[in-house]
N, C-alpha and C positions, 0 to 999 in steps of 0.2 A: 635640295631638297625636294623630293617628289610629293604631288599632293597627294596626302594621306585621304581616302575613302571606305567606305561600306558598300559591299556591292548585293543588294538585294533582291534584286530579279536575276538570278540565272539560273539555268535547266542543267543540272549535270550530264543528262544525257547530249544537252547541245552541245557542250565541249568535245565530244567526238570529232578529232580532225581525221582525214580521210586517210593517213598513213595509218593511225591506230588500228580505224576500221578494218585494214586488210592484214594487219598486225595480229589486233586477235582472231579476225577469222583462220589464218593461218595457224594459231597455237591452236586454237579451238575445234579446227578441222570443219568450218562452215564454209559450204561454196557461195562465193557474192556473185549477181548476175551482173557484175563489171568484170574487165581484163585489167584496168588499170587505177589508180589515183586518177589521174586526167580524166577517165572516161564517168567517174564518179562524183569528179567537181565538175564535170559538163551537165550535169544534173542540179546542180544550185543555182538554176533561175528557176524565179515561184512566182507566178499569178496572183495568187493571195495562201491565206494562213493553212487553207486546206491543203494546198498543192505540194508546201513544205512538209505537214505534218505526216502525209501517205511514205515521202521518202525519212523525215525524222523515225517513225516507228520501226521501219523496216529496219535500217542501221543498226538499232540497238539491238540486233537479234546474235549480234556476234558480243555479248555481255552475258557470259555463262557460269560465272565463279566469283566467290567473291573477291578473291584474288583482282581480278580486271576490274571490279568497280572501285579495290582500294589505286588500281594503278590510273584510273583514268580522275580520278579524285584531287590525288597527289600530280598529275599533270595540270589540271586545272590551275589547281594553289599555286604552283609554282610560276604559272604567267602571271595569274590573279595577282599575286605578289609583286613584280615585276611590275604591273601596273599602277602601283600604289595601295592595291587594296590591305586594309588590316583590320577588316570583320567582314565574313561572309555569311549570308543568310540563304543555304543553299536547298534548291529545288530540284525532287526526284518524283519520278514517276510512279508511283507501287504497283499500280492495275497491270502496266506493261511490263513489268516482269513477273509476277505473279502468271499471269496467262500463258508465261512461257515455259513453267511449271519451276520458276525460282522461289524461295522461301523468303518471307520477309527478313527472317536472321542473317542469310546469306546477304541478302542485300546491304540491309543496314548496317552491319558488322564491317562491310568494306568500306563503305563511305566513312564509317565515323572511325575509322582506323587512318585512312588518310586524312579526316581534318585533325585527327588527334597530332599525328605526326606532323602535319604544317604549325599547329599552333607551338610544338616542340620547337622546331627549327626556324621559323621567320614570327614566331608571335600574333599571326594570323586567328584571330578568335573566330568561331564560329556558330551558328545556331543548323538545326535541320527540319525543312518543311516537307512534310508528304503532299503532294498536288493530286487531287482526284481530277478524273477526266469529268467534261462535263457534256462530253456525247455519250458517254453511258449511263445507264440507270443509278439514280441517287443509291438504290439499295445496291448498288455495287460498291460504292462509297463508303456507305454507313456498314457494309461487312467487315470491311479491311480496318474502317478507323475501328471499331471493338475490337478489333483482334489486336492492333496496335496498341488499345489501352489494355484489354485483359491481360496482354503476354507482355506487358512494359516495356516495350520497345522505348529505345533514345530517340524518341522524336520531341520536337519543341514546337510545333506549328502544322497548321492545314493551309493547303491552299487552291484552288479551282482553275484548271487550264484547258488546253485543247481547244477544240472548236468552239468559238462563240456565239455567232450567229446561229438563232433557232433554240436553243439553251440557256435559256434567262436563269439569272441566280439564285430565284426563288425557289426554281426546284431541289435544293440544298436546303432549305430552310433547316430540316431536322440533325441533317448532316452537321451541320456549323454550329447549332445547339446543342447537340452531344458534347461536339469537340471543345467549345464554351465552358462548358458542364465540368470538364475534365481537364480544366486548366492549360487547356491549348492555345497558344498564337491561332489568330484565324486572318487571312487576308485572300485574296481574289482576285485574278485577271478579270477585268470590264471596262469597256470603253474602248477595245482597241477597234477592232471590226464593228463591232456590238454597238448601240443606240446608248446614249448618255443614261437613258431611264436604267440600262443595267447595271449604271456604277451606282444610280440611286437605290437600286433594289439590290446590289453587293453592302452600301451603307445603312439600310431598314430593317432589310429581311436578315441578312448574315450577320449583321453586326461587324464586319470587318474592322480592322484596324488600319488595316493599309490599302491601298488601291493600284494592283498592278496593271500597268499602261495607264486608262484613264485621260488619255490624249481627246475621246469627244466629250469631255465635258465641257468644252470651248462652245460646243454647239448651244449651250444652255445655260445662258447666263446668273439664272438663280442659283442653280446648282453649282456654279464657277463661284457664286459670292457664301455660300453654304461651306463650301470645300475648301475657303481662303479662311474662313471665320472658326471654324474647328481644326485648321490647321492638319487636316490630313493629309499623308504623305501619299505622291503619287509617283509611284518606280518608271520612270519612263525611258525606253529604247530606241534612241532615234537611229540607228543604222539596219535597227531590224524593223521600225517601223515602215521605212523605205523600202527594204527588199520584199517584204510579204506586200507591198503596192495600198498600206493603212494612207501613207501620204506618196503623192508622185513624186515629190526628189525632197533633199535634205531642205533646200530653200523655201518648201514649203508646210516645211515642220512645226508644228505650233510653241514648239519650245519659249520664244522671244515673249510670247502674249502672257505664255503662265506663268512666266518668271516675272512680267509686268506687272500682271494681277495679283498679283502675293502667294501664286499656288507654291506648296511646300512640294517642290520637286527636285528629284533626283534622279541622275544617268548612270544607265544600266549594261549590261552586254546581252541579254536575253537568251540567245543562244550563236555564240560567237564562232562557233566551228563552222556556222550555214551562212551567218549574216554580215562576214565580212570583216569582223574587230571585236577585239576585246576592250577592256573597259578605257583604256588608255585610248584606244580606238577612237570610241564613241564620243570621248572628251574632247579628242583634238579635231575631228571633224564638225561639231559643232562651233567650239569655240574660233574655228576656223572661219566658217558660213557665217556666222552672225556676231563676230568681232568682240566676242566675250571677254570681259577683262578678267584680272586675277581677282577681283571681288568679287565677280559674278562666279568665278569659280569657284571658289572659296562659301560662297553661298549654297552652290550644289552639293558641293564637301560635307556641310554640315548639315544639310538635307538629308546628306544621308545617313550621318549617325544618328541624326533626331528622330528618323523613321524607323531605326532598328529597333529591335527587342535588348540592346543591351541593356544590364543596371545601371543605375544612375552613375554610381562611382568609375564604371568602365567609360560609359558615354562621355563623361566631363572630362576625360584625359586624353579621349580621340581627338575634343572639340578643339583641345589646348593645342593639339599638333597640327589641327589645320589652320588657328590663329598663328600660332607660331611659322609655318609655310608663307601666310600670307605676309607678317610682317618681314621675312626675309626677302620675298618680292618686291614688298614696297620700298624696301631698303636698297636694293640693286639698284632699283627705277632710278630712285632718287639719285644716287651715286652715278648713274649712267648718264 
């Protein structure tokens, strides 16, 4: 029995594997600046967040049709299901596609088709979250958000991503207020490269329900105490943090200290095609590095479902699956 998980921090465009990039480029008649998959992979060494984003946004130019979005959604969910994912709250970047001339309808209908097919095939439930660029003017985010609302697009929430340093959450106060007023869930990347104060702004100004990354909270004991008291979900992405140099090595990652402090941490893959692993690889890496017990893994899994936007009945059902997994592991250990 595989550990059941919710993946709450996954960028659809970050699941674009090099082989898929070449296949879509060929299908859509796009010339790539690389001669081979191997040459493209050679660029997957990043010095920081921005060096990754430059390649990330360039590669998504191969996405041209609604069918392309369905294809990559299905490919991600196939892999995620094999990793134990039973619920996904999928991010996508509308600005990246609208500026290339695609419509919201083309993008969202393709993603939704992939999500719904996966639910029918594997029982993987889903939410869809539109993430806005923090490096672009807040007015751009507001324009697209109003389009989402007035045209009644099938979106469950909004997020905030892209370059963090120099773009504090407070710049997007009106955008997040508008989203909340219209019944959308709100999350935001904060405290990956940016300081702990960005996490505080996400809480107090944007009034987020969940913080994506959040590892810099450990620089601020008062903030840690608040996050513990409020049981604010933090969606941590260990392999991403290492590849983007947010931490030097996995051994330097603050995950053990975060768990010990009582923070509501869960693990996720972020942009798995770029950072060396899907959710199962992230789980395996930290379990080995920090000698996590099966009880620790069950805690991380429970936190993922408790931090999700599932309704109460669905959440209880998934938590029961985690409990069943843990009971089986403990029973196997006792018999061995």
